[in-house]
C-alpha positions in Angstrom: 155.3 119.1 324.2 159.2 119.2 323.8 161.1 116.2 322.4 163.0 114.2 324.7 166.9 114.5 324.6 168.5 112.3 322.1 169.9 109.0 323.7 173.7 108.3 323.4 172.8 105.3 321.1 170.6 107.6 318.8 173.4 110.2 318.1 175.3 109.7 314.8 178.9 111.0 314.7 179.8 113.3 311.8 180.9 111.2 308.7 179.3 108.0 310.2 176.5 106.4 308.4 172.8 107.0 309.8 170.6 104.1 310.6 168.8 102.8 307.3 166.0 100.7 306.2 167.0 97.4 305.8 168.3 96.7 302.3 168.9 100.5 301.7 172.2 102.0 301.2 173.1 104.2 304.3 174.0 107.6 302.7 175.4 110.7 304.3 173.8 114.1 303.3 176.7 114.8 300.9 176.3 111.3 299.3 172.4 112.0 299.0 172.5 115.4 297.3 173.9 114.2 293.9 171.3 111.3 294.2 168.6 113.8 294.5 169.8 116.1 291.7 169.9 113.3 289.3 166.3 111.9 290.4 165.0 115.7 290.1 166.8 116.5 286.9 163.7 115.2 284.9 161.5 117.9 286.5 162.5 120.2 283.8 161.1 117.7 281.3 157.8 117.5 283.4 157.5 121.1 283.3 157.9 121.3 279.5 155.5 118.4 278.8 153.0 120.3 281.1 153.1 123.3 279.0 152.6 121.1 276.0 149.6 119.6 277.4 148.1 123.1 278.5 148.4 124.0 274.8 146.9 120.8 273.6 143.9 120.7 275.9 143.3 124.4 275.0 143.1 123.5 271.4 140.9 120.4 272.2 138.5 122.8 274.0 138.3 125.1 271.1 137.6 122.4 268.7 134.7 120.8 270.8 133.5 124.5 271.5 133.4 125.2 267.7 131.7 121.9 266.9 128.9 122.7 269.4 128.4 126.1 267.9 128.1 124.6 264.5 125.5 122.0 265.6 123.5 124.8 267.1 123.6 126.6 263.7 122.5 123.4 261.8 119.2 124.1 259.9 117.7 122.2 256.9 118.9 124.6 254.3 121.5 124.7 251.4 124.4 125.4 253.8 123.7 122.2 255.8 126.1 120.1 253.7 128.9 122.7 254.4 128.2 122.8 258.1 128.2 118.8 258.3 131.4 118.7 256.5 133.0 121.2 258.8 131.7 119.2 261.9 133.1 116.1 260.5 136.4 117.8 260.1 136.3 119.1 263.7 135.3 115.7 264.8 138.4 114.1 263.3 140.6 116.8 264.7 139.3 116.3 268.1 140.2 112.6 267.9 143.6 113.3 266.9 144.1 115.9 269.4 142.7 113.5 272.0 145.3 110.8 271.2 147.9 113.7 271.1 147.0 114.4 274.8 147.0 110.9 275.8 150.4 110.1 274.3 151.7 113.3 275.9 150.4 112.4 279.2 151.7 108.9 278.9 155.1 110.6 278.5 154.6 112.5 281.4 153.8 109.5 283.6 156.7 107.6 282.2 159.1 110.6 283.1 157.7 110.6 286.7 158.4 106.9 286.9 162.0 107.4 285.7 162.4 109.8 288.5 161.3 107.4 291.3 163.4 104.6 289.3 166.3 107.0 289.4 166.2 107.7 293.0 165.4 103.8 294.0 168.4 102.8 291.9 170.7 105.1 293.7 169.3 104.3 297.2 169.2 100.6 296.5 172.6 100.5 294.5 170.9 98.7 291.5 173.6 98.4 288.9 171.3 97.6 286.0 170.7 100.9 284.1 168.4 99.1 281.5 165.1 99.9 283.2 166.2 103.5 283.3 167.0 103.6 279.6 163.7 101.7 278.8 161.7 104.3 280.7 163.5 107.2 279.2 163.2 105.7 275.6 159.4 105.0 276.2 158.8 108.4 277.6 160.5 110.0 274.7 158.7 107.9 272.1 155.3 108.6 273.7 156.2 112.5 273.5 157.3 112.2 269.8 154.1 110.3 269.1 152.0 113.1 270.9 153.9 116.1 268.9 153.5 114.1 265.5 149.7 114.0 266.2 149.6 117.6 267.2 151.5 118.4 264.0 148.9 116.4 262.0 146.1 118.4 263.6 147.8 121.7 262.6 147.8 120.5 259.2 144.2 119.4 259.1 143.1 122.7 260.6 145.0 124.6 257.8 143.6 122.5 255.1 140.0 123.0 256.5 140.7 126.7 256.7 141.6 126.7 253.0 138.2 125.1 252.2 136.3 127.6 254.0 138.1 130.5 252.3 137.4 129.0 248.8 133.8 128.4 249.7 133.6 132.2 250.9 135.2 133.3 247.6 132.9 131.2 245.5 129.8 132.7 247.4 131.2 136.4 247.0 132.4 136.4 250.7 
């Protein structure tokens, strides 16, 4: 019910190092706070990437929904060719957005690994910053790849819209 009173050997004097896991640096609270702040800094990046992923998955869902609607409309008439062309464009866009989501998700995972590595490197006093730099570089490259693919989808969707507008003009729409 109640915790036992601390034993005299269990009490750590102010400023003294607390017991630690073997191999880990014993840190006081004032030493640990900067370590936590450094390791938690990438959380802002995770939040931003999360919002990008939300936008990308919404776009992906709209592409899939539009494709399904067009497939339901598909009838053996003169418009079949136009509808099939639009479905093919949507399929291409869906593949691009899927790759964009995969790259951006990879970036998110790498940033999470970066946070863990930052924390462990401070706690275990690793002096080699190479793994940190590599993780950060890989995360940024994956994010850039995801964003470039996302921009490619925007370009394709605008070109597809232009074709639809031209078709409507030709048919008196």
